[in-house]
N, C-alpha and C positions, 0 to 999 in steps of 0.2 A: 320840716327834714326832708332832706336829700333822698333821693331814691333813683334807684336804676331797674327797669321793667326788664322784664322777656316774656315772648309769647308762649304761653302753655299750649301745646298744641292738643288735640284730639287724639286720646288714647285711654287705655283702662287705667282708671283709679282707683284704689282700695282705701277703703274705711272700714273701722274696727270699731263695731257698736254693741249692744248685750242684745243675745237673741229674742228677747222679748219687746223690742220697741219695734210700735206701729210702724213707723215711717223712718227707715234710716236714714232719709234725705231731711229730717227737719231737724237746722241747725238752731232750734230756740234752746236746746239744752245746754249749751255752749255760753248763754248768758245767766243761767240758773247762780252761777258761780263765780265769785270774783276772781279767781287765780287762774284763768286761761292765760296762756300768751300772747295770742294774736285776737283777741276781743276783748270787749267790756258788757255788763250787763246792759249798756247802752246799743248795740249792735252785737248781731250773729256773725258768727264764722262757722262754715263749714268744714270740719278738719279731714283731711284726707292724707293718704300717703300713694307716692308715686312709683312705688313696686311694692311686691310681694314681700320681699327682704324687709323691708321698713317697718309694713303690716305688722309681719312675726316680732318684729324689734319691740312696737309699741306695745304688742301683747306681753310678750317675755318682762318689759319695765312694770306694767301694771301688777303682773303676777306677783314680781319681786317686792314692788313697792308696799304691797299691800300681803305679801308672806303667803297667798295662796295659790296651788296648782289646779289645773283644769278640772278633775275630779271633785273640790273640795265646792266646786259651786253647784247652784240647783240649776236645771236647764234654762230658765227664762234667765239666769245671767252670766250666762258662759257667752263668750267672744262670737259674734256671727262676723264670718268674712264678706264684706256688701263690694262688687264691683260695680262701678260707673264710669261715665265719661263725662267730660266736660274740657271746654276750650276757652283761653282768654287772656288779659294782660295783666302779669300780677309783677308786685314789687320783689328784685332778685335779692334776696337774703341767704342765697345758696353758694351764689359765687365768690370769690375772692376779691373781683370788683363790688360787685352788688354790695356785700356786707361793709367794704369800704365809704360806698357810698352813703351806706344807710347809717355811717358813724360808730358801727359798732367794730369792737376790736376783732385782730385776724382770726384768733382762736375762738371766734363765736360757736357756738352758744356758751363756750365757758366762760364764766363770771359775768353773765349780762343777765339781769334781774327781767323776771316777768313782768316787774314795773316799767321798766324801760321799753321792752318790746310792744308793750300796752297803749304806752304812750304814742312808738311811733305806729303802732297797727291805728290807733283813733285818729292821726292825721292825715295817713294815707286814705283810711276810710273816707273821710271828709272830704278827700281831693277826689273821691269816685273810683279810686284805683279798686280793681275786680279780686283783687285776696295777695296772698304773699308766698312765696316757695323759698323754705329754708331748711337749714340744716336739723337732722331731727334731733332734739333734745334727748329724746328717749334713747339713742342709739348712742350719743356720746356719755349717759349717765352706764351705757351697759360698757363702755369702753374703746367704742369704736372712734377713730381719728383720720382714719384715710379720705379725706373731702376730696380726691383726685378723680376725675372721669365723669361719666356721666352724671348729671346730677340725681338722676329718677334713683341710681341706687342708694341713694340715700338721705333725700329730701322731702319733706313734708310739704302740703300743700292748705293753707287757711282760705278757705274763699268768701269773699264779703258777698253771700247771696242778695243782700240788696242791692249792691252796686252791678252784678255780673249782668252782661249781656245775653248769653245763655245759663239758660239753666242746668246744672246736672241733670242725667240720666240714669237712672238706676238700671242695672243690666243683668245683674244676677247677685246670689250669695250663697255661703258655704255655712251649714251651722258644723260641721265635723270638726275633730281637733286637728285631722290630718294636715291641713293648711299651715300649722303650727312648724312644722318640719321642714325643711329644706329636701327636694326631690333628689336623684341621683347626679352629682354632677354638679348640681348647683350651687353657687357661691353663698356663702350666708355674711349679711351686715350684720352686726351686733352680736 
């Protein structure tokens, strides 16, 4: 499968995990279910968000799919926002050029099954790529469709931890519910 890559510069990334997880940088959870978008049970991926609004969208999408609210969850099951840093070269499924090169339709993620993305990810992982930067399917499910401007506004990152030259570094976390609401004047994606 053809691909276009981009350099993901070192900067803050976000990861949404359960507060009770011992190691929020452990990617093995991604191998426990066969329905992940960018990995299979054969190889792990560390799923991250390129901005805080994307992390909020992920949490809201999970709440919507499960039909729950923050208060419904036991403390160990509530979402924790983890800050991390990482840099590397990833496959671009976030820009129109990258999406076209990967063979997906221009309105990706619309109409693209996880079966197709897993097949692409398997090839890219086997080729030694460090991960995938992609449009957020969670934001899309929440009605977001403005894929213009900086990709960090609406993209997720799946890091193929077995292939990456530098390891992600955990820099902090938040367990309160306040990160789920935008700050004054902050734009909301999703």
